[in-house]
N, C-alpha and C positions, 0 to 999 in steps of 0.2 A: 663435122669433122670426126667426132668420136665414133659415129656409126660407120663412116668410111674406114677408119682405122681398124675397127673390130672386124669388119667384113674382109679386109685385105689380109689381116693376120690369120683369120680362120681359113681363108682360102689357101694361103701359103702353107700353113701347118697341116692341111689336109693331104698334102702330097707325101705319100709314103716314101718316095725316093729322096726326100730332102736330106741333104747332108750339109749344105743348103743349096737348093736349086737357084743359082744366081741369075740364070737367064729368065726364069719365071719371075723372080723377085724384081729384076730390072723392068720387066714388062709391066708388072702390076704397079710399081711405083711410078713409072713413066706415065701411065694412064691417070694416076692421081694428080701428078704434077700438071699435066696438060689440062685436066678438067677443073682443078681447083687452084693449086699453087705449089711451088717448090717447097715451101714450109710445110704444107700438108703432107707431102710425100716424105719429107725428112722426119716429121712427127710419127708417121706410120713406121718408118724404119727404126726409130728409137724404141717404139713400143714393141716391135718384133724382137729386137735385141734383148729386151727385158723379159718378154714372154718366153724366149728360148733360153733364158738364163745365161746369155753370153757374157753379160757384165752386170755389175751392181747398178741399181737405178740411181740417177743423178737428181740432185735437188739444189736449187739456188735460193738464197735468201737475200733480198735486196733491202737496203735501208740508206736513204740519202742523208740521214742524221746519225749514222752509225758511229761517227767519230766524236759524238757529243755524249757525255754521260747522262743517262736518263732512264726512267722506268719503262718507256716504250721500247727503247733499245735493248734493255735487259730482257724484255719479253721475247723479242726476236732471237737474241743470242741463246736464250734458254731453250727455245724450240730447236735450234741447231744442236745444242748439247744433248737434248733428248733423242734426237733422230740420227746422230752421227754414226751409230753402229748399223743402222738400217740402210742409210743412203750415203752416196758419195757427195758430200756437201761443199758448196762453194759460197762464201760470203761475199756479196757484191757491195762495194762502198764507193763513194765518190771522192773521199779524202783519205790520206794515208792513215792507216791504223794497223796495229799488229795483234797477233794472237796473245802476246804478252800483255798488251794494254787491256784486252778483254779479261784476261785472268786477274789482273790487278784491280780492275774496276768492279767486276761482278763475281769473282771467285769461280769462274767457269773455265774448265780446261777443254778447249776446242782444238786440241792438237791433231785430231783426225780430220779437221776441216781445212780448207784452203781459203785464202783471201784474194780477191781480184779487185784491184782499184781501177775504176773506169772514170776518168775525169770528164766533167761536163764542160766543154769549151765555153759555152755562154757564161757560166758562173766563174770561170777561171779569171776573167777580166776584172772581177771585183775582189778587193782586199778584205775578204770576209770568209768565215767558216760556215756561214748560213747559206743554204741553197733553197731559197724561198720560192716555191712554185707560184706564189702570188705575183711574182714579177712578170709572169708569162701571160700574154693576151692572145686573142684569136688572130691578131694581125701578124704574129710572129711564128716562126717555125718552132715546132715542139723540140726543146733541147733534150728532153728525156727519151727521144726516139732511139737513141743509141742503147739505152737500157732495154727498151722493147725488143730490139733486134737480138740482144744478148739473151733475153728470156727464152728465145726459141731454141737454144742449145741444150736445154735440160728437159728431163722427163717431168719434173715438178718445179714450179716457180712460185715462191712466196714473196709477196710485196708487203714488208713490215712497216713501211714508212708513211702510211696514209697519203701516198702520192698517187692520186688517181689519174695522173697524166701518163702513166706507164701502161701501155697496151700489152696484155699477156699473149705470148705466142706458143707457150709450152702446151703439152697435152693436158696436164692438170695444173691449174693455177689457183692460188689462194691469196686474197688480200686480207691482211689483219687490220681491222679498223679500230683504232684507238679513239677516234671520233671523226665524223664526216665534216671535215673542215670547210669544204666549199660546196655550193649548190652545183648541180650538173650544168656545165657550160662547155666552152671549147676545151678539147683534149680531155674529156671526161670518160674514163674507161672502167670505173669501178664495177659497173654492171656487166662487164665482159668476162669477169673471172668465174671459174668453176664454182668456187666457194668464197663466202665472206664470213670470216670469224670476227666476233666482236668481244670486247673486254669487259663490258658492264651492261646492265639493263638500261642505264642512262644513254649509253652510246647506241644501243639497239633502237631506242625510241626515236633518236634523232636521225638515224639511218632511214627509218621508215618515213619520217616527216620530211626530210630534205632530199633523199635519193629516191623515194617512192618505190622501194622494194623491201622485202623482208629478208634480213640476213640469215645465214644458215646455221651457225654454230656459236654457242656462248662458251668461252673459256676464260675464267678469271685469271688475272696475271699471277705469276709465280712470286711468292714472297718467302725468303729463306734467311731472315736476319736474326732468328732466335739464338740466344746464347747456347753454346754447346754443353755447358755444365748444367746440372740439374738444380743446383741451389739458386735461390733468388739473388740477382745481382745487387751489389751495394749501391745505393742511390745518393746522389748529391743534389743540391738545390740548383738544378739547371733546367731552364726552359729551352727546348730544342726545336729548330725548324730545319727541314731538309728538302731542298727543291732547286731546280736549275734557275740560274739568273737569266730569265728570258729578256730579250731586248724590249719587249712590250711591257715588262713588269707584271705580267699576269699572275705570277706566283705571290705577289704582294709582300715581298720582304721589306720594302720601305714602310709600308703601313704597320708591319709588326714591330719594326724598330721604333717608330713614332709612338706606338701603343706602349711599348716597354719603357720608353722615356717618360711617358705620363705616369706609369706605375712608380717609377723612380721618384718622381716629384711628389706624388700624392701619398706614397707609403714609404717612409724612410727605411723600414726594415727590408724592403725589397732591394734597395740600393746597397744595403750593407750585406745582405745574406744570399741574394739570388743573382744568377747570371743568365743572359740570353746568348745562345750559341746558334749561329746561322751557317748551315753547311750547304754548299751548292756547286754545281758544275758550270763552268764558263770558259770555253776554249780561248776566247779573246775578251779582253776587258771592254765591255760595252758601256754605253752612256748610262744605262740604268744602274749597273753595278757601281759606276763612279759616283752616282747620286747617293746610293746607299752608304758608300764609304764616307762621302763628304758630310752626310747627315750625322753619322756616328762621331766623326772627328770634331765637328762643330759643337756637338752637345757636350763634349768633354767626359762622357760616361766611360768608365773603365770596366764596366760589367757587361759589355756587349762584345762578342767575338765573332769574326768572320773566318770561315775555313773553306778554301776553294780547291776543287779538284783533288780531294783527298783520296787515299786508297781505301779499299774495302775493309781492311783490317782496322784502320783508324776510325772509320765510320762505325764499325761494330763496337769499338771501345767507347765511343761517345754515346751511342744508344744505351749501352749497359749501365752507364752512370747517371743518365738524365732521368728526370722525374715527370715533366710535363711536355707535351708536344703541341706545337701550334701549326696550323695550316689554314691559310685564308684565301686560297685560290678560288675565285668566283665572287669575291666581295666587290660590290658596286659594278658588276658586269651585267650588260644586257645581251651580249653575244654568248650563246650557249657553248661555243667552242672554247671560250676562255674560262669556263668553269671546269673544275677538276673532273676528268672523265672517269677516273677510278680513284687513285690515291695510294699507290704502292708504298710510299714512305710512311703513310699513316699506319698501314698494317705492320710495316717493319717496326715502328715505334711500339705498337700494341704487343708485338711478339716479345718486346723487351720490357713490358709492363709499364710503359709510360701511359699517362692519362691523356688521351687526345682531346683537344679543343679545336674544332675545325669549323669551316664554313658550312652553313646549312644549304646544301645544293649539290647537284651532280652526283657522281658516284660515291661521294662521301656519305650520302644517305644510306648506301648499301653496306657501309662498313661500321659506322658508329651509331649505336642506339643511344639517343639523347637521355641522359640521366641514369643510364645503366652501365654503359661501357665508355662513357665520356660525355662530351657536350657538343652540340652544334649551335653555332651563333650566326647572327645576321649583321653584326656591326662590331666596330672596335670597342664600343662601350660594353657590349655583351661579352666580348673576349676578356676585357679587364675584369668584369664582375665574376665570371665563372672561374677565371684564373685565381682570383682572390679567395673564392669559395673553396677551391681545391687546396690552396695553400693553408687556409685557416682551419680546415676540417680534416685532420689527419686520418680519422676513421673512414670518412668518405673517400679520401684519396686511396687508401688501402683497398677498399671494396671496388672502386672504379678500376684500379690497376689490375686486380685479379680478374674482373669481368672482361676487361679489354684483352688480356692475355688469352682467355678462353675463347673469345669471339674470333681472335686472329687465326685460330686453327682451321677455320673454313677456307683460308686462302694460302695454304702451304704449297711449297714447290712440289712436294710429292704428289699432291692432288693434280697440280698442273701437268706434270710429266705423264701421269696416267691418262689424263684426258687427251693430251697431244698425241701420245703414242697410239692410243686406241683409234683416234680419228685417222691419222695418216697411215697406220697399218692396214686399216680397212680399205682406204682409198688405193693403197699399193696393191692389195690383194685383188681388187676389182680391175686394176690397171694391167696386172700381169697375168691374170687368169682369163683365158679366152675360150 
């Protein structure tokens, strides 16, 4: 289709009498439609409009989880922020969300973008905010076909939701893979996209292993949680965890609560002097969150605090005053999709000079150097041991904090924006220059 589009545009633009020769245009587009499809003819027309500078190029970013606060969602919305001066951008979501929500959650002003809510009838019958593609089998009609059709209305289409059930119909299409969740089976279209961007080397490894092709472009996620002031923030005795409350419990908040309760029992000073704060997004109170709450309540501990769906400003304030960061995603998992694919909140913590103690696996190995900028652990027992080491050795804590901050500079939003802008600007130049 790309060759056809290039040929038709060259042919039309070669007519010196063009102001535009609509008869010639209709004839050529009609031939494309007859030989290939109406979509192919429409794609050719879209490209002609951009090549002739008739309008601004359009770009849609789709995320079926866009209504849920999370690192992957922030990735996609930051792409929109970076490109909104270059493209006419539409954010496609399946549940109600506003530009103000995005501003509150991620401090991203997307006022130049539009939001289009396309509800998926199949999922509307369920009383849930989750649109789980895993519900769909080959014996069912693909409920995401409505999004595939919508993708054909834009010059560029970006699928940010790891939803490989969406078939791209745009001229240029990109799937941003945060992890290859499923093996190729019914309604698998990840290999039909023009480009596959991946967020970590861990993800790239599993794309090659599960999807049997090499992804095209590596762009680490944007992390921009560093304090604005130059002076070091004043720290309190807070152990912090930041992650979504997944229904599956994959972020391991319950295990962290139980580990902290053991520290309370074994070390009286912990119960007197330290606090565990668990922050997370959860649009609906799921069974896993209920279990976490019940465990805390039953324990009677008054030094564990849950904070749900908080604003970006409140999250920044908590980061600035916390000292240690816990992240156990991947613990006791055999499914690689349930191991942290990158770990944006870990980097956020490091930007605020917290000492990260994280699970030994996934993208976390690309972020934390064990013994230098934090610790990587394989069990709750190791989490306890290294936490006590950081608490009991102030000199080590200072050095790890400094090193974590320095290492976090490799994952800044500035770097992300430069990489995104360079990639899509080059693609747009090729698209519009015939």
